[in-house]
N, C-alpha and C positions, 0 to 999 in steps of 0.2 A: 725862494730861500737858497742861498749859495751853498754849494757842496762843501766849501771849506768850513763853514759853521757846523754843518752836520758831522764832518770828519772830526772837528774839535770836540763836539759833544761825545762822540763814540770813544775817542781817545781818552778823555777825562774819566769816563765811566770804567773803561777797561783798566786803566792805570790804577785808579782807586781800588777797584775790585781785586786786582792782582797784588797790589801792595798790602792790602789787609790779609789776603790769603797767605802770602809768603810770611808775613809777620806771625800769624797764628800758627802756621805749620812749623816755624822754626823757634817758637817760644812756648807752645802748649803741647802736652801729650794728649792723645785721643781721650775724650771724656772729661778733660779739665775745663772748669768754668770759673769765671770771675764776674762779679756784679759790676755793672756800669752805672745804672741808675736804680738803686734799691733792689728789690727782688723781681721787678717786672721787666728789666732789660739786662741780659747777660751776654757775655761772649762765651760761647760753649762750643768747643771744638769737636766736630764729628767729621768723618769722611764718608761721602755719599758715593756709592757705586752705581747709582742709577740716575733718574731724572730729578727735576726740581723738587724741593721739599721732601726728599728722601724716598720718592717712588722708585722701585726697582723694576728691572726688565730683563728676565731670562739669562742669568748667569754670565759666563765669560763671552760667549758668542753674542748674547743680547747686549752686553756692554760694548763690544766692538761695533755692532750694528748701530747702537745709539750714538756712538762717537762719529761714525760715518754719516749718519743722518744729520747730526749737528754740523758737520763739515759741509755737507750738501746744502743745508739751510743757509749757512753763512755765505757760501759762494753765490747762491741764488739771491741772497739779500743784497750783495754788492750791486748786482745788475738792477734789482728792483728799486733800490734807493736812488740810483742814478736816473732811472726812468721817471719816478714820481717827482724828482726835482726838475727834470727837463720839462715835464708836463705841467709844472707849477701847481701841484696839489696843495691843499690847505697846509699852512705852516705847522699847525698843531699835529696834523696827521703825520707829516714828515718827521717831526720830532719823536712821536710815539714809535714809528717804525725804527728810527735810529736807536731808541731805548731798547727795543726788542732785539735788534741786531747786536748791540753792544753786549747785552746779557748773554746771548747765544755764543758770541765770540769769547767772552770771559770764561764760560764753563767749558768751551771747546779747548781752550789752552790747557786747562786742568786735565781733561780727558786724554789729550794727545801727548803731553810732555811731563806731567808731574810724576808719573811712574818712573821716568828716566832720570829726573834731576833731584829727586828726594829719596832719603832713606825711609824705611817703614816706620810708621808711628804706632806705638803699642800702648794699649791701656794697661795690659798686665804688668809690663816692666817699667811703665811710666817713661818710655823712651821718647825723647824729643828729636825729631828728624833733623839731620844736617842736609844742607844743600850741596849738590854736585858731588855725591859719593862715588866711590869706584864702581859700585853697582847699585842701581835704583831698585825700588821695591816691585816694579812691574815693567812690562814692555811698552812699546809705542802703541798708542790708542787704548791703553788699559789703565790709565791713571784714574785716581779717585778725585771727585770734586770736593773741595774744602768748603765746609759750611760752618758758620759760627754765630749768626745772629739769632737770638732766642728771646722771645717776648712772652713769658708765662704770666700774663696780666691777671688771670684768674687761676688759682691753684687750690688743690685739696678740696674741690667742690664735688658734689654728687648730683647726678641727674635725678629729678623727681621720679618717684615710683610710677606715676601715671603715664610717663612718656614711653611709647612702644619701643621695643628692642633694647634701648639704652637705659631704661629706667633702673635706678639704683646703682648704676656704674659710676666710676670715678670720672670727673670732668675737669679738663684743663683748657684754658684759652689764653694764649695761642700756642699750640703744641709744636708745630713744625719748626725746625732749625734750618735756616737758609743763609744765603750770602747776598752781596750787593748785586751780582749778576741776576739772580732769581728775582730780586726786588725790582730791578730795572725792567725785566721781561714782564712781570706782573703789572707794574705801573703803566707800561705801554699798552698792554692788552686791555686792562680795565678802563683806561682813559678813552681808548678807541670805542669800546662798547658804550660808554656813557655819552660820548659826544659824537657818535657816528652820524647823526642827522646833520650836524653842523659841518663835520668833516667832508661828507660826501654829497652835499646838496648841489654843489656847483660842478661836480665832475662830468655829468653828461654834456654840459655846455662847453667845458674846457676841452673835452675830447672832440666835440664838434668843431671848435675853433682850431684845434691842432690839425684835424683832418683837412679842414678848408685851407689852412696855411700851407700844408704839405702839398695839396692839390694845386694850389696857385704856383708854388715853386716849380712843380713838375711841368705845368703848362708854360711857364715862362721859359724854362729850359728848352722845351720843344720848339717854341717860337724862335728862340735865338739860333738854334741849330738849323 
């Protein structure tokens, strides 16, 4: 699989992710929602200070560490994608890694720059943020990730009383609010888990062929010299 195709896939996902985030950020106040398809698909604007699907991690220092971790993962991803393309890994696996990389990059952009280029979005005053204000709402590496995709397919339900721990409690499916970057990461990971036998069945042979080819090149160079 050619690197240009992988780069195109990554660019399309990142551009679509950022375009939707910027639209939501500049047209919705935090907590605002609008139905897209009935009651089971909504655009619901929230800002996420932590990881995917609203998981949080250790305050301001935790947020900075999370952003730096995302940055390190993206840098590593560049070299890893290049490596698996050169070694001709399964095309499906390469696409899945590209999806994960694109999602990580999309959320990294939010974490690194959104605090600098946007105003604060407020639920209390229904403030809709403007882009490129004199002062952003946070510093470098401290931006919030914009989430908006909400699929409350089952609402106002209750767990049966016989279920341990959650019996009698309110139930909603699907509760998390996420973005295209999160969806891209999840799609890549889940697809790898489902098709891992198909993706990795030829890897030992490919590694052997790559090692043999490299050894042949070295031997040829020695003979020439």
